[in-house]
PALO-993364 format. One record per residue (C-alpha): residue in one letter; x, y, z. Coordinates in nm, 3 decimals, decimal comma. Each point is the difference from the previous one (the first is absolute). Layout:
<sites>
+------+---------+---------+---------+
: rest :       x :       y :       z :
+------+---------+---------+---------+
:    A :       X :       Y :       Z :
...
+------+---------+---------+---------+
</sites>
This chain:
<sites>
+------+---------+---------+---------+
: rest :       x :       y :       z :
+------+---------+---------+---------+
:    M :  14,467 :   5,875 :  11,648 :
:    L :  -0,372 :   0,024 :  -0,081 :
:    N :  -0,158 :   0,306 :   0,172 :
:    S :   0,348 :   0,112 :   0,106 :
:    K :   0,153 :   0,347 :  -0,037 :
:    I :   0,171 :  -0,118 :  -0,317 :
:    D :  -0,335 :  -0,115 :  -0,136 :
:    D :  -0,159 :   0,338 :   0,081 :
:    K :   0,283 :   0,196 :  -0,162 :
:    N :   0,001 :  -0,225 :  -0,307 :
:    I :  -0,375 :   0,060 :  -0,040 :
:    G :   0,070 :   0,374 :   0,026 :
:    L :   0,263 :  -0,035 :  -0,272 :
:    S :  -0,249 :  -0,187 :  -0,220 :
:    K :  -0,245 :   0,290 :   0,029 :
:    N :   0,265 :   0,246 :  -0,121 :
:    L :   0,080 :  -0,236 :  -0,288 :
:    F :  -0,369 :  -0,044 :  -0,083 :
:    W :  -0,050 :   0,375 :  -0,043 :
:    L :   0,321 :   0,033 :  -0,200 :
:    R :  -0,132 :  -0,270 :  -0,237 :
:    Q :  -0,324 :   0,196 :  -0,054 :
:    Q :   0,188 :   0,329 :  -0,050 :
:    L :   0,231 :  -0,156 :  -0,258 :
:    D :  -0,297 :  -0,149 :  -0,186 :
:    V :  -0,187 :   0,331 :  -0,020 :
:    Y :   0,309 :   0,190 :  -0,113 :
:    C :   0,079 :  -0,268 :  -0,260 :
:    L :  -0,351 :  -0,010 :  -0,149 :
:    I :  -0,015 :   0,378 :  -0,035 :
:    A :   0,350 :   0,027 :  -0,147 :
:    I :  -0,033 :  -0,270 :  -0,266 :
:    N :  -0,352 :   0,106 :  -0,101 :
:    A :   0,071 :   0,374 :   0,011 :
:    D :  -0,043 :   0,054 :  -0,375 :
:    S :  -0,341 :  -0,170 :  -0,004 :
:    I :  -0,110 :   0,187 :   0,313 :
:    N :   0,106 :   0,336 :  -0,143 :
:    K :  -0,175 :  -0,068 :  -0,331 :
:    K :  -0,328 :  -0,036 :   0,189 :
:    G :   0,054 :   0,353 :   0,131 :
:    I :  -0,185 :  -0,073 :   0,324 :
:    G :   0,151 :   0,089 :   0,337 :
:    K :   0,355 :   0,070 :  -0,117 :
:    S :   0,080 :   0,196 :   0,314 :
:    F :  -0,141 :  -0,277 :   0,217 :
:    W :   0,214 :  -0,271 :  -0,163 :
:    A :   0,312 :   0,217 :   0,027 :
:    F :  -0,078 :   0,063 :   0,368 :
:    L :  -0,056 :  -0,371 :   0,066 :
:    Q :   0,325 :  -0,098 :  -0,170 :
:    K :   0,196 :   0,261 :   0,196 :
:    S :  -0,164 :  -0,110 :   0,324 :
:    C :   0,097 :  -0,361 :  -0,069 :
:    I :   0,366 :   0,096 :  -0,043 :
:    D :  -0,004 :   0,181 :   0,335 :
:    L :  -0,166 :  -0,300 :   0,167 :
:    I :   0,244 :  -0,244 :  -0,164 :
:    A :   0,293 :   0,199 :   0,137 :
:    L :  -0,157 :   0,001 :   0,348 :
:    S :  -0,073 :  -0,374 :  -0,008 :
:    I :   0,347 :  -0,097 :  -0,121 :
:    C :   0,156 :   0,211 :   0,275 :
:    K :  -0,225 :  -0,170 :   0,258 :
:    I :   0,094 :  -0,346 :  -0,123 :
:    F :   0,377 :   0,056 :  -0,011 :
:    E :   0,042 :   0,243 :   0,291 :
:    C :   0,229 :  -0,085 :   0,293 :
:    E :  -0,113 :   0,033 :   0,360 :
:    K :   0,190 :   0,277 :   0,178 :
:    Q :   0,165 :  -0,085 :   0,332 :
:    N :   0,092 :   0,228 :   0,290 :
:    K :   0,339 :   0,008 :   0,173 :
:    Q :  -0,100 :  -0,298 :   0,214 :
:    G :  -0,072 :  -0,203 :  -0,312 :
:    K :  -0,377 :  -0,003 :   0,054 :
:    V :  -0,242 :   0,058 :  -0,286 :
:    K :  -0,217 :   0,304 :   0,063 :
:    Y :  -0,260 :  -0,066 :  -0,269 :
:    E :  -0,048 :  -0,349 :  -0,137 :
:    L :  -0,067 :  -0,022 :  -0,373 :
:    N :  -0,188 :  -0,253 :  -0,211 :
:    S :   0,292 :  -0,015 :  -0,240 :
:    I :   0,230 :  -0,275 :  -0,126 :
:    E :   0,265 :   0,116 :   0,247 :
:    G :  -0,258 :   0,009 :   0,279 :
:    V :  -0,098 :  -0,363 :  -0,055 :
:    L :   0,363 :  -0,105 :  -0,047 :
:    R :   0,101 :   0,156 :   0,333 :
:    Y :  -0,244 :  -0,223 :   0,185 :
:    L :   0,118 :  -0,307 :  -0,190 :
:    V :   0,363 :   0,074 :   0,087 :
:    N :  -0,075 :   0,081 :   0,366 :
:    E :  -0,229 :  -0,296 :   0,067 :
:    K :   0,188 :  -0,245 :  -0,225 :
:    P :  -0,295 :  -0,228 :  -0,081 :
:    S :   0,070 :  -0,332 :  -0,165 :
:    A :  -0,091 :   0,003 :  -0,367 :
:    L :  -0,287 :  -0,240 :  -0,052 :
:    D :   0,099 :  -0,034 :  -0,365 :
:    S :   0,369 :   0,073 :  -0,042 :
:    S :  -0,022 :  -0,082 :  -0,372 :
:    R :  -0,223 :   0,306 :  -0,051 :
:    V :   0,252 :   0,225 :   0,173 :
:    C :   0,281 :  -0,147 :  -0,211 :
:    G :  -0,211 :   0,052 :  -0,312 :
:    F :  -0,058 :   0,367 :   0,083 :
:    I :   0,369 :   0,058 :   0,070 :
:    R :   0,101 :  -0,177 :  -0,320 :
:    K :  -0,261 :   0,186 :  -0,210 :
:    Y :   0,154 :   0,334 :   0,095 :
:    G :   0,356 :  -0,097 :  -0,084 :
:    H :   0,148 :  -0,142 :   0,318 :
:    S :   0,120 :  -0,344 :   0,107 :
:    P :  -0,200 :  -0,137 :   0,294 :
:    N :   0,158 :  -0,163 :   0,303 :
:    K :  -0,244 :  -0,228 :   0,182 :
:    D :   0,190 :   0,054 :   0,324 :
:    A :  -0,039 :   0,379 :  -0,016 :
:    L :  -0,332 :   0,066 :  -0,172 :
:    L :  -0,088 :   0,321 :   0,185 :
:    S :   0,343 :   0,144 :  -0,068 :
:    G :  -0,039 :  -0,087 :  -0,366 :
:    L :  -0,346 :   0,152 :  -0,008 :
:    S :   0,130 :   0,323 :   0,154 :
:    S :   0,286 :   0,015 :  -0,252 :
:    T :  -0,240 :  -0,061 :  -0,288 :
:    I :  -0,226 :   0,287 :   0,107 :
:    A :   0,297 :   0,230 :   0,055 :
:    G :   0,138 :  -0,094 :  -0,343 :
:    F :  -0,332 :   0,069 :  -0,174 :
:    K :  -0,033 :   0,339 :   0,168 :
:    E :   0,359 :   0,086 :  -0,095 :
:    K :  -0,067 :  -0,101 :  -0,360 :
:    Y :  -0,296 :   0,241 :  -0,013 :
:    H :   0,145 :   0,259 :   0,236 :
:    K :  -0,009 :   0,286 :  -0,252 :
:    E :  -0,356 :  -0,080 :  -0,103 :
:    L :  -0,122 :  -0,025 :   0,360 :
:    E :   0,165 :   0,334 :   0,077 :
:    R :  -0,181 :   0,160 :  -0,293 :
:    F :  -0,333 :  -0,121 :   0,136 :
:    K :   0,095 :   0,132 :   0,343 :
:    T :   0,094 :   0,339 :  -0,147 :
:    H :  -0,332 :   0,017 :  -0,183 :
:    R :  -0,186 :  -0,088 :   0,320 :
:    D :   0,191 :   0,247 :   0,216 :
:    K :   0,016 :   0,297 :  -0,237 :
:    G :  -0,319 :  -0,030 :  -0,202 :
:    V :  -0,251 :  -0,213 :   0,193 :
:    A :   0,049 :   0,014 :   0,378 :
:    H :   0,136 :   0,355 :  -0,025 :
:    S :   0,006 :   0,274 :  -0,259 :
:    E :   0,356 :   0,122 :   0,020 :
:    F :   0,092 :   0,346 :  -0,119 :
:    K :   0,227 :  -0,019 :  -0,306 :
:    A :  -0,067 :  -0,372 :  -0,049 :
:    T :   0,034 :  -0,062 :  -0,374 :
:    H :  -0,323 :  -0,019 :  -0,194 :
:    S :   0,098 :  -0,332 :  -0,157 :
:    E :   0,022 :  -0,170 :   0,341 :
:    S :  -0,366 :   0,058 :   0,068 :
:    E :  -0,150 :  -0,073 :  -0,342 :
:    V :  -0,148 :  -0,325 :  -0,125 :
:    N :   0,297 :  -0,230 :  -0,062 :
:    I :   0,275 :   0,236 :  -0,111 :
:    G :   0,313 :  -0,068 :   0,203 :
:    L :  -0,150 :  -0,315 :   0,153 :
:    P :   0,101 :  -0,362 :  -0,073 :
:    S :  -0,175 :  -0,188 :  -0,278 :
:    Y :  -0,319 :  -0,201 :   0,036 :
:    D :   0,209 :  -0,315 :  -0,041 :
:    V :   0,200 :   0,093 :   0,310 :
:    M :  -0,322 :   0,063 :   0,192 :
:    E :  -0,118 :  -0,351 :  -0,091 :
:    R :   0,334 :  -0,152 :   0,103 :
:    L :  -0,021 :   0,169 :   0,341 :
:    F :  -0,357 :  -0,120 :   0,043 :
:    G :   0,099 :  -0,353 :  -0,106 :
:    F :   0,278 :  -0,020 :   0,257 :
:    G :  -0,228 :   0,120 :   0,277 :
:    A :  -0,275 :  -0,245 :  -0,100 :
:    D :   0,247 :  -0,289 :  -0,013 :
:    F :   0,132 :   0,087 :   0,347 :
:    Y :  -0,351 :   0,024 :   0,147 :
:    M :  -0,098 :  -0,339 :  -0,145 :
:    L :   0,328 :  -0,154 :   0,118 :
:    V :  -0,055 :   0,111 :   0,360 :
:    S :  -0,359 :  -0,126 :  -0,007 :
:    A :   0,092 :  -0,342 :  -0,138 :
:    A :   0,339 :  -0,065 :   0,161 :
:    F :  -0,031 :   0,158 :   0,345 :
:    I :  -0,366 :   0,053 :   0,091 :
:    S :  -0,163 :  -0,323 :  -0,119 :
:    T :  -0,010 :  -0,277 :   0,259 :
:    A :  -0,027 :  -0,375 :  -0,019 :
:    S :  -0,366 :   0,023 :   0,097 :
:    V :  -0,098 :   0,324 :  -0,174 :
:    S :   0,095 :   0,074 :  -0,358 :
:    V :   0,012 :   0,375 :  -0,070 :
:    V :  -0,111 :   0,096 :  -0,349 :
:    P :   0,149 :   0,342 :  -0,077 :
:    C :  -0,195 :   0,258 :  -0,196 :
:    N :   0,075 :  -0,037 :  -0,372 :
:    L :   0,094 :   0,359 :  -0,072 :
:    N :   0,037 :  -0,065 :  -0,372 :
:    S :  -0,351 :  -0,136 :  -0,049 :
:    D :  -0,208 :   0,231 :   0,223 :
:    R :  -0,035 :   0,279 :  -0,257 :
:    K :  -0,355 :   0,128 :   0,058 :
:    V :   0,095 :   0,364 :  -0,061 :
:    K :   0,155 :  -0,089 :  -0,337 :
:    V :  -0,312 :  -0,192 :  -0,100 :
:    G :  -0,219 :   0,291 :   0,109 :
:    L :   0,199 :   0,256 :  -0,197 :
:    K :  -0,012 :  -0,218 :  -0,312 :
:    R :  -0,379 :   0,004 :   0,028 :
:    V :   0,001 :   0,380 :   0,030 :
:    L :   0,217 :   0,029 :  -0,312 :
:    H :  -0,233 :  -0,237 :  -0,182 :
:    E :  -0,300 :   0,212 :   0,100 :
:    L :   0,190 :   0,300 :  -0,131 :
:    G :  -0,008 :  -0,167 :  -0,340 :
:    I :   0,354 :  -0,136 :  -0,015 :
:    T :  -0,015 :  -0,350 :  -0,147 :
:    D :   0,366 :  -0,089 :  -0,055 :
:    I :   0,117 :   0,039 :   0,360 :
:    K :   0,366 :  -0,074 :   0,060 :
:    T :   0,082 :  -0,158 :   0,336 :
:    E :   0,376 :  -0,049 :   0,017 :
:    M :   0,304 :   0,218 :  -0,058 :
:    E :   0,205 :  -0,116 :  -0,298 :
+------+---------+---------+---------+
</sites>
């Protein structure tokens, strides 16, 4: 599956996840260090703008990652997406053999389902569908924010739907959605794309945090010494 369509789409998914990771980190650092930032009295409007921009970008990225590909009446996809569903569709259609079925079983088990080694793709599809159903309300809230406040500016859209995080799911939910997407990306890389001769090393989305490191340095230069890095 190396250099296949599935590989290309999975790489596209990883890019969406990479930017979501950076957006979450910037939002988190600003939010948990807000008191210290405000006490410095420098660039208050800038930090508020950056935090608001991150929320809009987070909503966009989450929608990209969890969006379904729309099909026409003939069942053909008009616009392919680098989303979880987009990668899954190729897996289901092409039915590749899992190089490491234990990884697929582990993913299915981690998200609350019982794996069946004779029907791994079916189990994977059910696991993804179950996760999206579990967070259906939260995903709809992100979609509403994207549609009414980011992609469009709808007349009579409530003010709370387009402000920083009022009316949106919690940061913990954002991290859970990111975590699921990252786990799926790494699963596809390791279980379906690696070959006997070529071992694919997926991007470690949880360790490549250059933007977070850079922002910490900026806060340090601002004179903030006790910089918090994680939500409690």
